[in-house]
N, C-alpha and C positions, 0 to 999 in steps of 0.2 A: 202220213195225209197230208197233200198242198195245201197254204196257204192262198186264199185271193192273190196278195202280194206277189207269193212267190210265182202264181201263174197269169200274170200281167207281164212280171222281169220275163220268163220263159217266153213266151207269144212276143216279145220286142225282142229278146238276143233273136228268136228265129227269123223274124222277121227282119232285120239289119241283118242276120247270115247271107240271105239273098242277096242281098244288093253286095255284087263283088270289086265295083270301082267305085273311086269318091266321084265321080261326077255322075254318077246314077243315084247315091245318095243325095249326092245335094238336091237333084231333080226329085227325087221320091220326095226329101223333107221340103219341100217348097212348097211343089203339090198338095200334099199330106195338109198342109198349112193352110191352105187357101190363098197362097197370095202367086201375083204377076213377079217375071224378073225384075219391073221396077220395085215392086214393093220390099223385094228382099235386098233390090239396093241401098235403096233410100236406108233404110233399118241398120243393113250391114257396112254401107261403105265402100262397099265394091261395085264397082261400076255394069251395069247392067251387059255392057259390052263383054265384060270378062266374065262374067254368072252363067253368061251364054255358051263361052267356050269353056267353060267349065263342064255345062251341062251338056254339050257334044264331046267329050274329048280333046278339044282343039289346044286344049292349055291347060296343064296340073298347076292347082292350086299353092300357092306360095304357104308359107309358113303362118306370117301375117294374115294372108286370108283366109286360112282355115282357124285362125285366132279371131277374127273378125265374127265368122259365121259361128261358133262355137260361143261365143258368148250371148247370141242370140238363142242358141239352144239347139242347133244342127249337128 
């Protein structure tokens, strides 16, 4: 029998597994959290232009950018 917590974790993993690129994941979590690119930029320290390029797959995030986004829960 699955616990409620296990079901939630399983649903989250299924949700994430459908997002194949980092650009899709960044955009998905930004929208899921009700943020505009400007807001994400302010709280992460990554410029809005760079976030836009990440989301459109024009630019791959640097390790530093990934760390900044991870610190805010992305």
